[in-house]
Every structure is written in C-alpha cells, then in structure tokens.
C-alpha positions as semicolon CSV with decimal commas, in nm:
position;residue;x (nm);y (nm);z (nm)
1;X;-2,782;-2,637;3,054
2;X;-3,127;-2,779;3,115
3;X;-3,380;-2,501;3,090
4;X;-3,747;-2,554;3,010
5;X;-3,826;-2,501;2,643
6;X;-3,910;-2,134;2,639
7;X;-3,657;-2,019;2,382
8;X;-3,834;-1,795;2,136
9;X;-4,102;-1,701;2,388
10;X;-4,322;-1,403;2,315
11;X;-4,386;-1,128;2,564
12;X;-4,729;-1,193;2,704
13;X;-4,892;-1,074;3,019
14;X;-4,892;-0,744;3,199
15;X;-4,706;-0,600;3,495
16;X;-4,857;-0,337;3,724
17;X;-4,719;-0,178;4,039
18;X;-4,968;-0,092;4,312
19;X;-4,937;0,017;4,672
20;X;-5,123;-0,153;4,958
21;X;-5,068;0,049;5,272
22;X;-4,693;0,086;5,311
23;X;-4,614;-0,221;5,098
24;X;-4,534;-0,190;4,728
25;X;-4,703;-0,474;4,537
26;X;-4,630;-0,588;4,184
27;X;-4,923;-0,741;4,000
28;X;-4,819;-0,968;3,717
29;X;-5,026;-1,165;3,469
30;X;-4,824;-1,484;3,422
31;X;-4,864;-1,748;3,156
32;X;-4,872;-2,041;3,402
33;X;-5,028;-1,899;3,720
34;X;-5,254;-1,626;3,587
35;X;-5,258;-1,299;3,779
36;X;-5,045;-1,296;4,094
37;X;-4,933;-1,030;4,340
38;X;-4,574;-1,010;4,459
39;X;-4,467;-0,783;4,745
40;X;-4,143;-0,593;4,681
41;X;-3,972;-0,774;4,970
42;X;-4,032;-1,107;4,791
43;X;-3,846;-1,006;4,475
44;X;-3,518;-1,191;4,421
45;X;-3,263;-1,005;4,210
46;X;-3,011;-1,182;3,988
47;X;-2,764;-0,900;3,916
48;X;-2,624;-1,085;3,613
49;X;-2,945;-1,254;3,505
50;X;-2,952;-1,630;3,464
51;X;-2,762;-1,849;3,220
52;X;-2,914;-1,817;2,877
53;X;-3,134;-1,524;2,983
54;X;-2,906;-1,244;3,108
55;X;-3,183;-0,985;3,059
56;X;-3,407;-1,157;3,317
57;X;-3,301;-1,021;3,655
58;X;-3,607;-1,008;3,882
59;X;-3,779;-1,324;4,001
60;X;-4,020;-1,453;4,264
61;X;-4,021;-1,803;4,410
62;X;-4,371;-1,953;4,388
63;X;-4,502;-2,269;4,552
64;X;-4,826;-2,455;4,607
65;X;-4,986;-2,278;4,906
66;X;-5,142;-2,603;5,029
67;X;-4,800;-2,770;5,051
68;X;-4,618;-2,459;5,179
69;X;-4,248;-2,400;5,130
70;X;-4,186;-2,773;5,177
71;X;-4,338;-2,839;4,835
72;X;-4,103;-3,050;4,623
73;X;-4,121;-2,849;4,303
74;X;-4,147;-2,472;4,313
75;X;-4,127;-2,217;4,034
76;X;-3,881;-1,936;3,976
77;X;-4,114;-1,688;3,805
78;X;-3,958;-1,405;3,606
79;X;-4,101;-1,063;3,685
80;X;-3,933;-0,916;3,377
81;X;-4,099;-1,164;3,138
82;X;-4,436;-1,298;3,264
83;X;-4,427;-1,595;3,021
84;X;-4,106;-1,732;3,178
85;X;-4,120;-1,960;3,483
86;X;-3,879;-2,240;3,566
87;X;-3,953;-2,541;3,785
88;X;-3,692;-2,567;4,061
89;X;-3,633;-2,774;4,371
90;X;-3,400;-2,818;4,666
91;X;-3,125;-3,055;4,544
92;X;-3,107;-3,220;4,887
93;X;-3,448;-3,374;4,824
94;X;-3,299;-3,594;4,551
95;X;-2,927;-3,600;4,640
96;X;-2,869;-3,583;5,013
97;X;-2,492;-3,548;4,976
98;X;-2,515;-3,250;4,738
99;X;-2,242;-3,016;4,861
100;X;-2,053;-2,863;4,569
101;X;-1,749;-2,639;4,610
102;X;-1,801;-2,290;4,470
103;X;-1,541;-2,015;4,461
104;X;-1,643;-1,713;4,670
105;X;-1,602;-1,470;4,379
106;X;-1,875;-1,656;4,187
107;X;-2,115;-1,585;4,474
108;X;-2,030;-1,215;4,514
109;X;-2,342;-1,090;4,335
110;X;-2,558;-1,277;4,589
111;X;-2,428;-1,065;4,876
112;X;-2,286;-1,199;5,202
113;X;-2,372;-1,572;5,201
114;X;-2,384;-1,759;5,532
115;X;-2,514;-2,107;5,623
116;X;-2,819;-1,937;5,777
117;X;-2,922;-1,727;5,476
118;X;-2,846;-1,956;5,182
119;X;-3,106;-2,131;4,970
120;X;-2,984;-2,352;4,687
121;X;-3,220;-2,460;4,409
122;X;-3,172;-2,655;4,088
123;X;-3,377;-2,653;3,768
124;X;-3,612;-2,942;3,702
125;X;-3,676;-3,079;3,355
126;X;-4,019;-3,239;3,325
127;X;-4,050;-3,407;2,982
128;X;-4,368;-3,567;2,850
129;X;-4,228;-3,902;2,971
130;X;-4,220;-3,831;3,346
131;X;-3,988;-4,126;3,408
132;X;-3,715;-3,917;3,239
133;X;-3,754;-3,625;3,483
134;X;-3,417;-3,482;3,586
135;X;-3,251;-3,195;3,772
136;X;-2,946;-2,993;3,676
137;X;-2,697;-3,036;3,960
138;X;-2,425;-2,855;3,766
139;X;-2,594;-2,512;3,742
140;X;-2,758;-2,433;4,077
141;X;-2,918;-2,106;4,180
142;X;-2,774;-1,965;4,503
143;X;-3,015;-1,733;4,683
144;X;-2,938;-1,506;4,976
145;X;-3,279;-1,509;5,149
146;X;-3,195;-1,212;5,374
147;X;-3,074;-0,973;5,103
148;X;-3,301;-1,113;4,827
149;X;-3,003;-1,140;4,592
150;X;-2,909;-1,444;4,389
151;X;-2,679;-1,587;4,125
152;X;-2,651;-1,896;3,911
153;X;-2,318;-2,075;3,910
154;X;-2,161;-2,358;3,714
155;X;-2,009;-2,631;3,930
156;X;-1,678;-2,737;3,778
157;X;-1,555;-2,970;4,053
158;X;-1,721;-3,292;4,155
159;X;-1,960;-3,528;3,986
160;X;-2,268;-3,311;3,936
161;X;-2,444;-3,393;3,609
162;X;-2,665;-3,163;3,405
163;X;-2,928;-3,439;3,382
164;X;-2,952;-3,620;3,714
165;X;-3,252;-3,861;3,698
166;X;-3,500;-3,803;3,980
167;X;-3,826;-3,980;3,894
168;X;-3,752;-4,300;4,092
169;X;-3,615;-4,100;4,386
170;X;-3,928;-3,882;4,401
171;X;-4,158;-4,185;4,368
172;X;-3,980;-4,362;4,654
173;X;-4,000;-4,048;4,866
174;X;-4,372;-4,011;4,791
175;X;-4,436;-4,378;4,883
176;X;-4,253;-4,325;5,214
177;X;-4,470;-4,029;5,324
C-alpha cells in the first residue's frame, strides 16, 4: 500500500466546531494547509477507516481553489488527525481505461453507489525524485458524493499495480493544455 510517510505522526493542530447561521462548521488547524473551515455537509465518512489507519474516519477533500475541482492532485485531509493529509487524484487522468471490478459487498459501507454519485480517487506518491511519482491503482477510495460516505477497497482482479508511474503521463498532459 502506498501511503505518504506519516507513520509515527504526532497529533498536532486543533479542531473546533462553530456554527455559522444554520450551518455547522468545523475549524481545523492542519499541518499542510494551516487553518481551514469545513462545513458539515462536506465531511466524508469512512465507516471502517482507511487501510493502515482504521481510526481515521472523517475526511474532507481539498483542492486548489484557483484550479477548482478539475485540479489534478487533491488532498484527502483527515478531520480526526489534522497532521494527516493524503494526495489523491482521479485515476482516469492517468489511466483512461481504469475500470476495476469490485464486489458489491466491499462497497456497502459507502451507501447506495450509482454511476451518477460515484467518485473514485487513488493515492499519489510524490517522492523527492518527481520522475518516480506514482499512483496506487490497486487500493482506490470509492466515495458516494450524495451520501458523503466512502470506503477503500483492494482490487484483486485485473492488472492494477500499487505503483503505477505517472510522471511522464502528467507531463504530456500538461504540455497538451
């Protein structure tokens, strides 16, 4: 499993709940982004946590506001542990034929998944040598955007590597813009 090197992290940052009008807002002091505000309706719940971190269950998906939701790399920011954020991206950006088979029971904790409410993301590993950047196609996150529920699954069928190289693909995509 490719997860950014945060094993042995220390709890840093603060979490505060505030109310703005009728909306409940969570204020969180993150390690990477500083202080951010997350509305309750933006919280994504992983009932079983994520692989390697079963205690982390509440997340928010963050992106560069200038690039909008079309930004290549986004971050899955833990709301349970402010020091934990994982770079993620849409696998179709780097592998257009990404279409793994997943048994329905593995998706149960994400609620009722349909083609209209599904968002699939994969973790991105960004080493000091950027040419070795890769994504984990074998352990995607499946998010139900309507119910704000999600799960992480392991793909057992098909050729979906844990370290799929993406640097050249992203460079070619950037040159084509």
